[in-house]
C-alpha positions as CSV (number, residue, x, y, z in Angstrom):
1,X,-21.5,46.6,-19.8
2,X,-18.4,45.8,-21.9
3,X,-16.2,46.3,-18.8
4,X,-18.3,43.8,-16.8
5,X,-18.0,41.2,-19.6
6,X,-14.3,41.7,-19.9
7,X,-13.9,41.3,-16.1
8,X,-15.9,38.0,-16.3
9,X,-13.8,36.7,-19.2
10,X,-10.6,37.6,-17.3
11,X,-11.8,35.9,-14.2
12,X,-12.8,32.8,-16.2
13,X,-9.4,32.7,-17.8
14,X,-7.6,33.0,-14.5
15,X,-9.7,30.2,-13.0
16,X,-8.9,27.9,-16.0
17,X,-5.1,28.7,-15.7
18,X,-5.2,28.0,-12.0
19,X,-7.0,24.7,-12.6
20,X,-4.4,23.7,-15.2
21,X,-1.5,24.5,-12.9
22,X,-3.0,22.5,-10.0
23,X,-3.8,19.5,-12.2
24,X,-0.3,19.7,-13.8
25,X,1.4,19.8,-10.4
26,X,-0.6,16.8,-9.1
27,X,0.2,14.9,-12.2
28,X,3.9,15.8,-11.9
29,X,3.9,14.6,-8.2
30,X,2.3,11.3,-9.3
31,X,4.9,10.8,-12.0
32,X,7.8,11.5,-9.7
33,X,6.4,9.2,-7.0
34,X,5.7,6.4,-9.5
35,X,9.2,6.7,-11.0
36,X,10.8,6.5,-7.5
37,X,8.6,3.5,-6.5
38,X,9.3,1.7,-9.8
39,X,13.1,2.3,-9.4
40,X,13.0,1.0,-5.8
41,X,11.0,-2.0,-6.8
42,X,13.3,-2.8,-9.6
43,X,16.3,-2.7,-7.3
44,X,14.4,-4.9,-4.8
45,X,13.4,-7.5,-7.4
46,X,16.9,-7.7,-8.9
47,X,17.7,-9.6,-5.7
48,X,15.6,-12.6,-6.8
49,X,15.5,-15.0,-9.8
50,X,12.3,-16.3,-11.4
51,X,11.9,-18.9,-8.7
52,X,12.1,-16.4,-5.9
53,X,15.6,-17.4,-4.8
54,X,18.0,-14.7,-3.7
55,X,20.7,-14.0,-6.2
56,X,22.3,-10.8,-5.0
57,X,21.7,-8.0,-2.5
58,X,21.5,-4.4,-3.5
59,X,20.8,-1.4,-1.3
60,X,17.1,-0.6,-1.3
61,X,15.0,1.5,1.0
62,X,12.3,-1.1,1.4
63,X,12.1,-3.5,4.3
64,X,9.9,-5.8,2.3
65,X,7.6,-5.8,-0.8
66,X,3.9,-6.7,-0.7
67,X,2.5,-8.2,-3.9
68,X,-1.1,-9.1,-4.5
69,X,-1.3,-10.4,-8.1
70,X,-5.2,-10.5,-8.3
71,X,-5.5,-6.7,-7.9
72,X,-2.1,-5.9,-9.5
73,X,-0.6,-4.4,-6.4
74,X,3.2,-4.3,-5.8
75,X,4.3,-1.9,-3.1
76,X,7.4,-1.5,-1.1
77,X,7.0,-1.2,2.7
78,X,9.5,0.8,4.7
79,X,11.1,-0.2,8.0
80,X,9.0,0.4,11.1
81,X,11.3,3.2,12.3
82,X,11.5,5.0,8.8
83,X,9.5,8.3,8.6
84,X,8.0,7.0,5.3
85,X,6.4,4.1,7.2
86,X,3.3,6.3,7.5
87,X,-0.2,5.3,6.4
88,X,-0.6,8.8,4.9
89,X,2.3,8.2,2.6
90,X,2.6,4.4,1.9
91,X,1.6,1.0,2.9
92,X,2.5,0.9,6.6
93,X,3.8,-1.9,8.7
94,X,2.4,-1.6,12.2
95,X,4.8,-1.6,15.2
96,X,3.3,-4.8,16.8
97,X,4.2,-6.8,13.7
98,X,6.5,-9.8,13.9
99,X,8.4,-10.2,10.7
100,X,7.9,-13.3,8.6
101,X,11.3,-14.9,9.3
102,X,10.1,-15.5,13.0
103,X,8.1,-18.5,14.1
104,X,4.4,-17.8,14.1
105,X,5.0,-14.3,12.8
106,X,2.1,-11.9,12.5
107,X,2.7,-9.2,9.9
108,X,0.2,-6.3,10.1
109,X,0.0,-4.0,7.1
110,X,-2.3,-1.0,6.8
111,X,-3.1,1.4,4.0
112,X,-5.8,3.8,2.8
113,X,-8.6,2.8,0.5
114,X,-10.7,5.3,-1.5
115,X,-9.7,7.4,-4.5
116,X,-6.7,9.4,-3.3
117,X,-3.1,8.9,-4.6
118,X,-2.2,7.1,-1.3
119,X,-5.2,4.7,-1.5
120,X,-3.0,1.6,-2.0
121,X,-5.6,-0.8,-0.6
122,X,-8.5,0.7,-2.8
123,X,-9.1,-2.7,-4.4
124,X,-8.7,-4.9,-1.3
125,X,-12.5,-5.4,-1.2
126,X,-12.2,-7.3,-4.5
127,X,-10.1,-10.1,-2.9
128,X,-11.7,-13.5,-2.1
129,X,-10.9,-16.4,0.2
130,X,-8.1,-18.4,-1.4
131,X,-6.5,-15.5,-3.2
132,X,-2.7,-15.4,-2.9
133,X,-0.4,-12.7,-1.5
134,X,3.4,-12.6,-1.7
135,X,5.8,-11.0,0.7
136,X,9.4,-10.6,-0.3
137,X,11.6,-10.2,2.8
138,X,15.2,-10.8,3.6
139,X,15.9,-12.8,0.5
140,X,12.9,-15.1,0.7
141,X,9.4,-15.2,-0.7
142,X,6.6,-15.9,1.7
143,X,3.3,-16.9,0.1
144,X,0.1,-16.4,1.9
145,X,-3.5,-17.5,1.2
146,X,-6.5,-15.4,2.4
147,X,-8.4,-17.5,4.8
148,X,-10.6,-14.9,6.6
149,X,-12.3,-11.7,5.5
150,X,-14.3,-9.6,8.0
151,X,-15.2,-6.1,9.0
152,X,-14.8,-4.4,12.4
153,X,-16.3,-1.2,13.8
154,X,-13.8,1.5,14.1
155,X,-14.9,2.1,17.7
156,X,-14.2,-1.5,18.7
157,X,-10.9,-2.5,20.3
158,X,-8.7,-4.6,18.1
159,X,-7.1,-7.5,19.9
160,X,-4.3,-9.4,18.2
161,X,-4.9,-13.1,18.9
162,X,-2.2,-15.7,19.0
163,X,-1.7,-17.6,15.7
164,X,-0.3,-21.0,15.3
165,X,1.1,-20.3,11.8
166,X,2.8,-17.4,10.0
167,X,0.0,-14.9,9.4
168,X,-0.5,-11.7,7.3
169,X,-3.2,-9.2,8.2
170,X,-4.2,-6.4,5.9
171,X,-6.2,-3.5,7.2
172,X,-8.0,-0.7,5.5
173,X,-11.1,1.5,6.0
174,X,-14.2,0.2,4.4
175,X,-16.1,3.4,5.1
176,X,-16.3,6.0,7.9
177,X,-17.4,3.5,10.4
178,X,-15.8,0.1,9.6
179,X,-12.4,-1.5,8.9
180,X,-12.0,-4.2,6.3
181,X,-9.6,-6.9,7.6
182,X,-8.1,-9.7,5.6
183,X,-6.2,-12.6,7.3
184,X,-3.9,-14.8,5.3
185,X,-2.0,-17.9,6.4
186,X,1.5,-18.8,5.1
187,X,1.3,-21.7,2.7
């Protein structure tokens, strides 16, 4: 009987130690990623003064930075050809995007929602019509205002319509069956 109790205690201790190791590793990964992201964002933002004017250019890995003040989101977006431009890793720019320096550009950004570490758009559902979004790209600040929020079935085809003004489209999963899509016009 004592042997059985001792084995149960040892098994319990092993489970606790394994849980602590897994939790610690995930915490370490988050800290390392956050430090890298903050360093990259710091380098990117040093290019601008308080009015958004370019003051100097430093090497950064980001193509652009997405900022949504209402949900406290600031994330760098990598170049379309960069292996880190992957929805499983970061906010991703879709290949059909036209960058904001082009006339009638359509910038499509996608990210996960939910509770995982890569759920950058987890609070997108909290945004309302009229909320502001900033894109920092190529030394300029592009400000957008949300003018359309809708859902689309995941089985439906997504056709990109022609826009008469610079447009930003944010896409995330709402649930297993629907996408949440926010359209914002340049102001």
